[in-house]
C-alpha positions as CSV (number, residue, x, y, z in Angstrom):
1,M,-16.3,29.2,-47.0
2,T,-18.7,26.8,-48.6
3,F,-18.5,23.2,-50.0
4,R,-20.4,21.9,-53.3
5,A,-22.6,19.1,-52.8
6,T,-20.7,16.2,-54.0
7,E,-18.0,17.0,-51.6
8,T,-20.2,16.7,-48.9
9,E,-21.2,13.2,-49.7
10,P,-18.2,11.4,-48.2
11,L,-19.3,13.4,-45.1
12,L,-22.6,12.7,-44.9
13,D,-22.0,9.0,-45.5
14,H,-19.6,9.1,-42.4
15,W,-22.1,10.5,-40.2
16,R,-24.4,7.9,-41.4
17,E,-22.2,5.0,-41.5
18,S,-20.4,5.9,-37.5
19,G,-22.7,8.9,-36.1
20,G,-25.7,6.4,-34.8
21,E,-29.3,7.6,-35.1
22,T,-28.2,11.0,-34.5
23,G,-25.6,11.0,-37.2
24,A,-28.2,9.8,-39.4
25,Q,-30.5,12.5,-38.4
26,I,-27.9,14.9,-39.2
27,A,-27.2,13.3,-42.5
28,A,-30.8,13.2,-43.5
29,G,-31.1,17.0,-43.3
30,T,-32.8,17.6,-39.7
31,L,-31.1,20.7,-39.0
32,E,-31.1,22.4,-42.6
33,A,-34.0,24.3,-42.0
34,R,-32.4,26.2,-38.9
35,L,-28.6,26.2,-40.3
36,G,-29.3,25.7,-44.0
37,P,-28.0,22.9,-46.5
38,V,-24.8,21.1,-45.2
39,E,-22.7,22.5,-48.0
40,D,-22.8,26.2,-46.2
41,W,-22.2,25.6,-42.8
42,P,-18.9,26.6,-41.4
43,P,-15.7,24.6,-41.5
44,E,-15.6,24.9,-37.4
45,L,-19.3,23.2,-37.0
46,I,-18.8,20.5,-39.5
47,A,-15.4,19.4,-37.5
48,L,-17.1,19.8,-34.1
49,I,-20.0,17.6,-35.6
50,S,-17.8,14.7,-36.6
51,F,-16.0,15.2,-33.4
52,A,-18.8,14.4,-31.6
53,L,-20.6,11.6,-33.5
54,S,-17.2,9.8,-33.3
55,A,-16.8,9.9,-29.7
56,H,-18.2,7.6,-26.9
57,E,-18.5,10.5,-24.6
58,P,-21.9,12.2,-24.2
59,I,-21.2,15.4,-26.1
60,A,-23.3,18.6,-26.8
61,I,-22.7,21.6,-29.1
62,W,-24.9,24.8,-29.0
63,W,-24.2,26.9,-31.9
64,G,-25.0,30.6,-32.9
65,S,-26.8,33.4,-31.3
66,D,-29.8,31.0,-31.3
67,R,-28.0,28.7,-29.5
68,L,-29.3,25.5,-31.4
69,A,-28.4,22.2,-29.8
70,L,-26.3,19.5,-31.8
71,F,-25.3,16.1,-30.2
72,N,-24.4,12.6,-30.2
73,D,-26.2,9.5,-29.1
74,A,-24.4,9.1,-26.0
75,W,-25.8,12.6,-25.1
76,A,-29.2,11.7,-26.0
77,R,-29.3,8.5,-23.7
78,L,-28.7,10.8,-21.0
79,G,-32.2,12.9,-21.6
80,G,-34.0,9.4,-21.9
81,G,-36.1,8.1,-25.1
82,G,-37.5,10.5,-27.4
83,W,-34.4,12.4,-26.9
84,I,-33.5,12.9,-30.5
85,A,-36.2,15.0,-31.4
86,R,-34.7,17.6,-29.4
87,L,-31.8,17.9,-32.1
88,G,-31.7,21.2,-33.5
89,A,-33.6,22.7,-30.4
90,A,-32.9,26.1,-28.6
91,G,-30.9,26.8,-25.5
92,E,-31.8,24.5,-22.5
93,T,-34.3,22.3,-24.2
94,A,-31.1,20.2,-25.1
95,L,-30.3,19.9,-21.1
96,P,-31.4,16.8,-19.1
97,R,-33.9,17.9,-16.2
98,D,-31.1,18.1,-13.6
99,W,-28.8,20.3,-15.4
100,S,-31.1,22.8,-16.3
101,G,-28.8,25.4,-14.1
102,M,-26.4,24.3,-16.7
103,A,-27.8,27.2,-19.2
104,D,-26.5,30.0,-17.4
105,Q,-23.0,28.5,-17.2
106,I,-23.3,28.3,-21.0
107,D,-24.3,31.3,-21.1
108,R,-21.3,32.6,-19.7
109,V,-18.9,30.9,-21.8
110,F,-20.8,32.3,-24.6
111,S,-20.1,36.0,-23.1
112,G,-16.8,35.3,-22.8
113,A,-15.9,33.8,-19.6
114,P,-13.1,30.5,-20.0
115,G,-13.8,27.4,-19.7
116,L,-15.6,25.9,-17.0
117,W,-15.2,22.5,-14.8
118,L,-18.2,21.4,-13.6
119,E,-17.4,18.3,-11.2
120,D,-19.5,15.2,-10.4
121,Q,-23.2,16.7,-11.7
122,H,-26.1,14.6,-10.6
123,L,-28.3,13.0,-12.8
124,A,-31.4,11.1,-11.8
125,H,-33.5,8.5,-14.1
126,D,-36.3,7.2,-11.8
127,P,-38.3,8.9,-9.2
128,E,-39.0,5.6,-7.5
129,D,-35.6,4.2,-7.3
130,P,-32.9,7.3,-5.8
131,A,-30.3,4.9,-6.6
132,D,-30.9,4.6,-10.3
133,E,-28.9,7.7,-11.1
134,D,-25.6,8.7,-12.5
135,Y,-22.7,11.5,-12.2
136,F,-20.6,13.2,-14.7
137,T,-17.7,16.1,-14.5
138,V,-19.0,18.4,-17.3
139,S,-16.4,20.5,-19.2
140,L,-17.9,24.0,-20.9
141,N,-15.5,25.1,-23.6
142,P,-15.7,28.0,-25.9
143,A,-15.8,27.1,-29.9
144,R,-14.4,29.9,-32.3
145,D,-14.7,30.6,-35.6
146,H,-12.1,31.6,-38.2
147,H,-12.2,34.9,-37.1
148,G,-11.4,34.1,-33.2
149,A,-14.9,34.9,-32.0
150,I,-17.1,32.5,-30.1
151,A,-19.5,30.8,-32.0
152,G,-20.5,28.2,-29.9
153,V,-20.1,26.1,-26.7
154,V,-19.0,22.3,-26.6
155,A,-19.9,20.1,-23.6
156,V,-17.8,17.0,-23.1
157,C,-18.9,14.6,-20.4
158,C,-16.8,12.3,-18.2
159,E,-18.5,9.9,-16.2
160,T,-17.9,9.8,-12.5
161,T,-20.9,7.6,-11.0
162,S,-18.5,5.1,-9.8
163,A,-16.2,7.3,-8.0
164,V,-18.8,9.5,-6.4
165,R,-20.7,6.2,-4.8
166,N,-17.0,4.6,-3.6
167,R,-16.6,8.1,-1.7
168,R,-20.0,7.8,-0.5
169,R,-19.8,4.3,0.6
170,L,-16.3,4.7,2.2
171,S,-17.6,7.7,4.2
172,A,-20.6,5.4,5.2
173,L,-18.1,2.7,6.4
174,R,-16.3,5.2,8.7
175,E,-19.0,6.5,10.0
176,L,-20.4,3.3,11.0
177,N,-16.8,2.0,12.5
178,E,-16.9,5.5,14.3
179,A,-20.5,4.8,15.5
180,M,-19.5,1.4,16.9
181,A,-16.4,2.1,18.6
182,L,-17.2,2.7,22.1
183,V,-20.5,0.6,22.4
184,E,-20.2,-2.2,24.5
185,D,-23.6,-3.7,24.5
186,D,-24.8,-5.7,21.5
187,G,-28.1,-4.1,21.4
188,A,-27.0,-0.8,21.7
189,L,-24.2,-1.7,19.1
190,C,-26.8,-2.6,16.6
191,R,-29.0,0.2,17.1
192,A,-25.6,2.9,16.9
193,A,-25.0,1.2,13.5
194,A,-28.4,1.5,12.3
195,G,-28.2,5.3,12.9
196,A,-24.9,5.5,11.2
197,L,-26.4,3.5,8.0
198,K,-29.3,5.8,7.6
199,S,-26.7,8.1,5.8
200,A,-26.4,5.5,3.4
201,G,-29.6,5.7,2.1
202,K,-29.5,5.4,-1.9
203,D,-27.2,2.1,-1.4
204,L,-29.2,0.6,1.6
205,P,-32.8,2.3,1.6
206,Q,-34.0,-0.6,4.0
207,F,-32.4,-3.4,6.1
208,A,-32.5,-5.0,9.6
209,I,-29.9,-6.2,11.8
210,H,-30.5,-9.4,14.0
211,L,-28.7,-10.9,16.7
212,F,-28.6,-14.8,16.9
213,D,-29.8,-16.6,20.3
214,L,-28.6,-20.3,19.5
215,Q,-29.8,-21.8,22.7
216,A,-33.4,-20.4,22.0
217,G,-33.0,-21.4,18.5
218,E,-34.3,-17.9,17.1
219,A,-33.4,-14.9,15.7
220,R,-34.2,-11.0,17.4
221,L,-34.6,-8.2,15.7
222,A,-32.1,-5.5,17.2
223,A,-32.3,-2.8,14.7
224,G,-33.8,-1.4,11.6
225,D,-36.5,-2.1,9.6
226,A,-39.4,-4.2,11.3
227,A,-41.4,-4.2,8.5
228,L,-38.3,-6.2,6.3
229,A,-38.2,-8.4,9.2
230,V,-41.7,-9.6,9.3
231,S,-42.2,-9.3,5.6
232,E,-39.6,-11.5,4.1
233,P,-40.1,-15.5,4.7
234,G,-36.1,-15.8,4.3
235,L,-36.1,-14.3,7.8
236,A,-36.9,-17.7,9.8
237,F,-33.9,-18.8,11.8
238,T,-32.4,-21.3,10.0
239,D,-32.8,-19.1,6.8
240,L,-31.0,-16.1,8.1
241,Q,-27.8,-18.5,8.3
242,T,-27.8,-18.8,4.7
243,E,-25.7,-16.1,2.8
244,A,-27.7,-16.1,-0.7
245,P,-29.6,-13.6,-2.5
246,S,-33.0,-13.7,-2.0
247,G,-35.0,-11.6,-5.2
248,A,-34.3,-7.8,-4.1
249,C,-33.3,-8.8,-0.6
250,R,-29.7,-10.1,0.6
251,V,-29.1,-12.0,3.8
252,L,-25.6,-12.0,4.9
253,R,-24.4,-14.1,8.2
254,L,-22.7,-11.5,10.8
255,E,-20.0,-14.4,11.9
256,R,-16.1,-14.3,13.0
257,D,-13.9,-17.0,13.6
258,G,-16.6,-19.8,13.2
259,A,-18.7,-17.9,16.1
260,R,-22.1,-16.5,14.7
261,F,-23.7,-13.5,16.0
262,G,-26.3,-12.7,13.6
263,A,-27.6,-11.7,10.4
264,L,-27.7,-8.3,8.4
265,S,-30.5,-8.2,5.9
266,A,-30.6,-5.7,3.1
267,R,-33.2,-4.6,0.3
268,V,-30.8,-4.2,-2.8
269,P,-32.1,-1.0,-5.1
270,P,-33.0,-2.7,-8.4
271,A,-30.4,-0.4,-10.1
272,L,-28.1,-1.7,-7.7
273,M,-28.8,-5.4,-8.1
274,D,-25.8,-6.1,-10.8
275,D,-23.2,-3.8,-9.3
276,D,-20.3,-5.1,-8.1
277,G,-18.8,-2.3,-6.1
278,H,-22.2,-2.5,-4.1
279,A,-22.2,-6.0,-3.4
280,D,-18.4,-5.4,-2.0
281,W,-19.5,-2.5,0.0
282,L,-22.5,-4.3,1.6
283,A,-19.6,-7.4,2.4
284,G,-17.8,-4.1,4.3
285,V,-20.8,-3.4,5.9
286,R,-21.5,-7.0,7.1
287,D,-17.3,-7.4,8.3
288,A,-17.4,-4.3,10.4
289,L,-20.5,-5.1,12.0
290,A,-19.2,-8.8,12.6
291,A,-16.2,-7.3,14.2
292,A,-17.2,-5.4,16.1
293,L,-19.6,-8.0,17.7
294,A,-16.7,-10.0,17.7
295,L,-14.8,-7.8,19.9
296,R,-17.5,-7.1,22.1
297,H,-17.7,-10.6,23.1
298,Q,-14.0,-11.1,23.3
299,M,-14.0,-7.8,25.7
300,R,-16.9,-9.6,28.0
301,A,-14.9,-12.8,27.7
302,R,-12.0,-11.3,28.8
303,Q,-13.8,-9.1,31.9
304,S,-15.3,-12.6,32.8
305,A,-12.0,-13.9,33.0
306,L,-10.7,-11.4,35.3
307,A,-13.2,-11.4,37.6
308,A,-12.7,-15.0,38.0
309,F,-8.8,-14.5,38.1
310,R,-9.7,-12.3,40.8
311,H,-11.7,-14.1,42.9
312,R,-9.2,-17.4,42.5
313,I,-6.2,-14.9,43.5
314,Q,-8.8,-13.5,46.8
315,S,-9.2,-17.4,47.7
316,N,-5.3,-17.9,47.2
317,L,-4.6,-15.4,49.5
318,Q,-6.7,-16.2,52.3
319,A,-5.4,-19.8,52.3
320,V,-1.6,-18.5,52.2
321,N,-2.4,-16.2,54.5
322,A,-3.7,-19.3,57.0
323,L,-0.9,-21.3,55.8
324,V,1.6,-18.5,57.0
325,S,-0.2,-17.7,60.1
326,A,-0.2,-21.0,61.4
327,A,3.8,-21.1,60.6
328,A,4.2,-17.7,62.2
329,E,2.6,-19.4,65.3
330,G,4.8,-22.5,65.1
331,E,7.9,-21.5,64.5
332,G,8.2,-18.2,65.8
333,L,8.5,-15.9,62.4
334,D,7.7,-12.5,61.9
335,A,3.7,-12.6,61.3
336,D,4.0,-8.7,60.3
337,M,6.7,-9.6,58.1
338,L,5.3,-12.2,56.3
339,Q,1.9,-10.2,55.7
340,D,3.6,-7.9,54.3
341,R,5.1,-10.1,51.7
342,I,1.7,-11.6,51.3
343,S,0.1,-8.2,50.2
344,Q,3.2,-7.6,47.8
345,M,3.0,-10.7,46.5
346,G,-1.0,-10.1,46.2
347,A,-0.3,-7.1,44.0
348,G,1.8,-9.4,41.8
349,Q,-0.5,-11.8,41.3
350,I,-3.3,-9.6,40.7
351,A,-1.0,-8.0,37.6
352,L,-1.1,-11.2,36.1
353,S,-5.0,-11.2,35.5
354,S,-4.7,-10.9,31.7
355,L,-3.9,-14.7,31.9
356,E,-7.1,-17.0,31.2
357,P,-8.5,-18.8,34.4
358,G,-8.3,-22.3,35.1
359,G,-5.3,-24.6,33.7
360,V,-2.7,-22.1,32.7
361,A,0.1,-22.9,30.5
362,S,3.4,-22.4,32.0
363,G,4.8,-21.0,28.5
364,D,2.1,-18.0,29.2
365,F,2.4,-18.2,33.0
366,L,6.3,-17.7,33.8
367,P,6.9,-14.9,31.3
368,A,4.0,-12.8,32.6
369,L,4.7,-13.8,36.0
370,V,8.7,-12.8,35.6
371,R,7.7,-9.2,34.1
372,E,5.3,-8.3,36.8
373,I,7.5,-9.5,39.6
374,G,10.0,-7.4,38.4
375,A,7.6,-4.3,37.9
376,T,6.9,-5.2,41.7
377,F,10.2,-5.3,43.0
378,P,11.9,-2.4,40.9
379,N,15.4,-3.1,42.5
380,A,16.0,-6.5,41.6
381,E,16.4,-7.5,37.9
382,V,14.3,-10.7,37.6
383,R,15.2,-12.9,34.5
384,L,13.7,-16.0,32.7
385,R,16.1,-18.4,31.3
386,P,14.6,-20.4,28.1
387,P,13.6,-22.9,27.3
388,V,10.3,-22.9,29.6
389,M,9.3,-26.5,29.7
390,T,5.3,-26.8,28.8
391,M,3.1,-28.0,31.4
392,S,-0.4,-27.1,32.6
393,L,-0.5,-25.3,35.8
394,D,-3.8,-25.5,38.1
395,D,-4.7,-22.1,40.1
396,T,-2.4,-23.9,43.7
397,R,0.9,-24.5,41.5
398,A,0.4,-21.0,39.8
399,G,0.4,-19.4,43.2
400,A,2.7,-21.3,44.7
401,I,5.4,-20.5,41.7
402,A,4.6,-16.9,41.9
403,F,5.3,-16.8,45.6
404,I,8.9,-18.6,45.3
405,V,9.9,-16.4,42.2
406,G,8.4,-13.3,44.5
407,E,10.1,-14.2,47.7
408,N,13.5,-14.2,46.0
409,A,13.0,-11.1,44.3
410,R,11.9,-9.3,47.7
411,A,15.3,-11.0,49.4
412,V,17.2,-9.6,46.4
413,Q,15.6,-6.2,46.9
414,N,15.8,-5.9,50.8
415,G,19.3,-7.7,50.7
416,N,21.3,-6.7,47.2
417,P,19.7,-4.1,45.7
418,G,20.6,-4.1,42.1
419,G,21.3,-7.9,42.0
420,A,19.4,-10.4,40.0
421,I,17.5,-13.7,39.9
422,E,17.2,-16.1,37.1
423,V,14.1,-18.2,36.8
424,A,13.9,-21.8,35.0
425,L,11.6,-24.5,34.6
426,A,12.9,-27.7,33.4
427,A,11.8,-31.3,33.2
428,E,13.4,-33.6,35.8
429,G,12.6,-37.2,34.2
430,E,9.5,-38.2,32.8
431,N,7.1,-37.4,35.5
432,R,9.0,-34.3,37.6
433,A,9.4,-30.5,37.2
434,R,12.0,-28.3,39.0
435,L,11.7,-24.8,39.3
436,S,14.9,-22.9,40.1
437,V,15.9,-19.6,41.2
438,A,19.5,-18.6,41.0
439,H,20.8,-15.4,42.5
440,D,23.5,-13.8,41.3
441,R,25.2,-12.9,44.4
442,M,25.4,-14.4,47.7
443,V,22.2,-13.4,50.1
444,P,22.9,-11.9,53.2
445,P,22.5,-14.7,56.0
446,R,20.4,-12.7,58.0
447,D,18.2,-13.2,55.0
448,Q,18.4,-16.6,53.5
449,L,17.4,-18.4,56.5
450,P,13.8,-16.8,56.3
451,L,14.0,-17.5,52.7
452,A,14.5,-20.8,52.7
453,D,12.0,-21.5,55.3
454,M,9.1,-19.5,53.2
455,I,10.3,-21.4,50.0
456,A,9.9,-24.8,51.5
457,L,6.8,-24.0,53.1
458,F,5.3,-23.0,49.4
459,A,7.2,-26.2,47.8
460,R,4.6,-28.1,50.0
461,Q,1.7,-26.7,48.0
462,L,3.4,-28.2,45.0
463,D,3.9,-31.4,46.7
464,G,7.2,-30.8,46.4
465,E,10.9,-30.8,47.8
466,M,13.1,-27.7,48.3
467,A,16.9,-27.8,47.9
468,V,19.8,-25.2,48.1
469,R,23.4,-25.0,46.7
470,E,25.6,-22.5,45.9
471,D,26.8,-21.5,42.2
472,E,30.3,-19.4,43.0
473,G,29.0,-18.6,46.1
474,A,25.7,-17.7,45.4
475,P,22.6,-19.6,46.1
476,V,20.5,-21.4,43.8
477,F,17.4,-22.1,45.2
478,S,15.1,-25.1,43.6
479,V,12.1,-27.1,44.2
480,L,11.3,-30.6,42.6
481,F,8.0,-31.3,42.1
482,P,5.5,-33.8,40.2
483,R,4.4,-32.9,37.0
484,P,0.4,-32.9,36.9
């Protein structure tokens, strides 16, 4: 099928106006030496060229037995400057350098293979900047003439650069978190993080992690590129705490909940300076580092608190042991039985080591105490009656309350298995508080006197007075003591 020259003029005008530089070249007759005048071209080829020139996606066409290449401006940009000169060239000449292996795939389609789908084909632009790259998924499809024979192959590209980068960056974040998961020392944590971030070389080719020594007023390089640390004037201690771009280097604070741990300095590849996705990812790296450092600091603080609490409990046990031994000598009580009680209560108190040392809030202490005493004496149900008045308990008061509640629970376990006690702490006037422990059934007489003696003993540690009353035949022990 051929066209008269007058019939092709509107088509050529359209190519000139909307086909960009490539369309203007084709309309000017660049391909006529190889394909003849436009009016002799197959309508299938004219339709494909019109489709390619009007598309935003990179599209190329290889036509005929010589594999003559036709493409649009978007495809020409894949190859860089001067690529338009390759219009009408044969075979792989019109393929970007990184895609030279695609020539074999084009031959396969020409030979009758079904269309091919080539995912995430890499295309580098600047050998000096690995981050200056793009990725495309390329669809290779046969183009048939009106006889049904394969006359050409059409390549349509869909850019996937953002998707590839996002997958790569998410993978790097996963590796970073896994590497830091079981490391406790700050320096080792930073070194583990640096090792994991090596896999993110395209996004983070050069970086340094600093830890702050706030007392000394300096930043110490913990891991990463020492050259970056010494070559950047922005890495002075005070400047490290300012999060702002500095040329191709960004400095990000590593902080959490107001606590400063250090800084991450990162040299950003030029191709990624305006990439919002890279900025978000770098912020994610910063957040992961800061969270890991904060967790380690919390763990160390908790370990210190635990050590202090254990020391505190041991001191309390020694003091109470001496007190009870003196009481046993003076009042004829069974010292072995009392020592057994102290040991059991010591185990209950050690279980409360999750509480902070120093001043303990009653609202935190009593629920934990009730829970642990219940676990120590499983045959006694230990309940807490809300609300619990708010007050601060020092070590001595907390220890005394623990022993009073524990002694009541022990009496239930030994004398009334399956019974229950209810613990309450309430204000009594403006300056005093009352701790009460109510039993749900009668305490055997043989146990009630020793129990009352023990409660009175520990009431003295609270500077308080013990009282006993009955509620429907069941005793209620209480201690009235001054509020701190």
